[in-house]
Each structure stands twice: as structure tokens, then as C-alpha cells.
C-alpha positions in Angstrom: 0.0 0.0 0.0 1.2 3.5 -0.8 2.0 6.0 1.9 -0.2 9.1 2.0 0.0 12.3 4.0 -2.4 12.4 7.0 -3.3 15.1 9.4 -4.1 14.0 12.8 -5.5 16.3 15.5 -6.1 15.5 19.1 -7.5 17.2 22.1 -5.3 16.4 25.2 -5.2 17.4 28.8 -3.2 20.6 29.1 -0.5 19.2 31.3 3.3 19.1 31.2 4.8 16.2 29.2 1.7 15.3 27.1 3.2 16.5 23.8 6.4 14.7 24.7 4.5 11.4 25.3 2.7 11.7 22.0 5.9 12.4 20.1 7.6 9.6 22.1 5.0 7.2 21.0 5.6 8.1 17.4 9.4 7.8 17.8 9.3 4.5 19.7 7.1 2.9 17.0 9.2 4.3 14.1 6.4 6.5 12.8 7.7 9.8 11.2 6.3 13.2 12.3 6.6 15.7 9.4 5.1 18.6 11.4 3.8 18.9 15.0 2.0 21.8 16.5 0.6 22.0 20.0 -1.2 24.9 21.7 -3.9 25.6 24.3 -7.6 25.7 23.2 -10.4 28.0 24.2 -10.7 25.6 27.2 -7.6 26.2 29.3 -7.7 22.6 30.6 -7.2 21.2 27.1 -4.6 21.6 24.3 -4.8 20.7 20.6 -1.9 18.8 19.0 -1.8 18.6 15.3 0.5 16.1 13.6 1.2 15.6 9.9 2.6 12.2 9.0 3.1 10.1 5.9 2.0 6.5 6.2 -0.2 3.8 4.7 -3.7 3.0 5.8 -2.8 0.0 8.0 -0.1 1.9 9.8 -2.4 4.9 10.3 -4.9 2.6 12.0 -2.2 1.3 14.3 -1.0 4.9 15.1 -4.6 6.0 15.9 -5.2 2.9 18.2 -2.0 3.6 20.1 -2.6 7.3 20.4 -6.1 6.8 21.8 -4.6 4.5 24.5 -2.5 7.4 25.9 -4.2 8.5 29.2 -4.1 12.2 28.5 -5.7 12.0 25.0 -9.4 13.1 25.1 -10.2 12.9 21.4 -8.4 12.0 18.2 -9.4 12.7 14.6 -8.1 12.1 11.1 -8.3 15.5 9.4 -7.0 14.3 6.1 -10.3 14.8 4.2 -11.6 18.0 2.7 -14.2 18.6 5.5 -11.4 20.4 7.5 -9.9 23.8 7.2 -6.1 23.4 7.0 -3.6 26.2 7.2 0.1 26.9 7.8 1.9 30.0 8.7 5.4 31.0 7.6 7.8 33.8 8.3 10.2 34.3 5.4 13.2 36.6 5.6 14.1 37.6 2.1 17.0 39.8 0.7 15.4 43.0 -0.4 17.9 44.8 -2.8 16.7 48.1 -4.1 16.1 46.7 -7.6 14.0 43.8 -6.3 11.8 45.6 -3.7 8.9 46.4 -6.0 8.8 42.9 -7.4 8.9 41.4 -3.9 6.0 43.7 -2.8 4.0 42.7 -5.9 4.6 39.0 -5.1 3.6 39.4 -1.5 0.4 41.2 -2.4 -0.6 38.4 -4.8 -0.2 35.9 -2.0 -2.0 38.1 0.5 1.1 38.2 2.7 2.4 41.1 4.7 5.7 42.6 5.7 6.2 42.3 9.4 9.8 43.7 9.6 11.8 45.7 7.2 15.5 46.7 7.1 18.0 48.2 4.7 18.7 44.8 3.1 15.8 42.5 4.0 12.0 42.0 4.5 10.4 39.5 6.9 7.2 38.4 5.4 4.3 36.7 7.1 1.9 34.5 5.1 -0.8 32.0 6.0 -2.6 29.4 3.8 -2.4 25.9 2.5 1.0 24.3 2.3 1.0 24.6 -1.5 0.4 28.3 -1.4 3.4 28.8 1.0 5.6 26.5 -1.2 4.6 28.6 -4.3 5.5 31.9 -2.5 8.9 30.6 -1.4 9.6 29.3 -4.9 9.0 32.8 -6.3 11.1 34.5 -3.6 14.1 32.1 -4.0 15.7 34.1 -6.9 15.8 37.2 -4.6 17.5 35.2 -1.8 15.6 33.6 1.0 17.8 34.1 4.1 15.7 32.4 6.7 12.5 30.5 6.9 10.2 29.4 9.8 7.0 27.4 9.3 4.3 26.6 11.8 3.3 23.2 10.5 -0.3 22.4 9.7 -3.2 23.5 11.8 -6.7 22.0 11.1 -10.3 22.3 12.4 -13.3 20.5 11.1 -15.9 22.8 9.5 -19.0 23.2 11.6 -22.2 21.7 10.2 -24.5 24.2 8.3 
């Protein structure tokens, strides 16, 4: 069976060490974590951990069974389908030579990004969207010179019923 990218999100108790236990489970079983993001939810007693992993359906089933057994995991969902809103955020530091500044500004506007820091020789750009959008922006900025890059990893929420 072919490996596919899966987005797993889980509500967990907001306690020290929970994220480490989830990551440790993946590591001890040889499952790869492509991205992981954990943060508190609207309920201060819970956190949401979102993990992107590449695996086949049988291995995914095993991962989900083992994660559900962790005592601090309240709820686990596979957010791979289209019923979820998925976004990433990136901060991109790009060289901003005088001759390139107007082109960089045009590209940023096209991608609905914004400049969050500027200097004599650089811009730091913030952009949110699907992974493909961020990848495309980075590709267009590469010729100018991407100096640094930080990405959040994927975040996902299921759409509410109509």
C-alpha cells in the first residue's frame, strides 16, 4: 500500500509532558512526524496537538489505536479529508535589494502576505494558507534570496455543520 499524507488532530489534557509522550509514542514505533504543533484551546484545561505524518492505511490505523490509549488523549481525529480547514503560517526573511523591492512587494500582495519587519537589506514576510500556497511563494522569492524561513506546520479544524 502506498504511503499518503495524513493530518491527525487530538484534544489532550493541558499538562506538562503530554506533547512529549505523544511524540515519544511516534518515535518508539518508528512513525515519522513531518510537522507537529501544540497549543492551548479555548478551554484552558485542554490543548490541541496537530501532527502531519506520511503512512499507509494499516499503519495509520495502528497509530490511531496507540494514540487513543494514551491516558491524556481526550479525542483523536483524522483531518485528512476536505471537510477540514487546514492552514500553515510562515515567516520568510528575504533579501530586499533596491532593484528587487517592488517585485517582492507585488509577489507578497498576490499571495496576501504582509511585511512584518523591514530593514535596509531585508524584508520579513508573514503568510498563511495551504502548504501549496506557501511553497509557491517561497519558490517565487528564491531568486531574490531567502535568508531564513520558519513554518508553523499544519493546523486543522473541522468545518461546523451548516
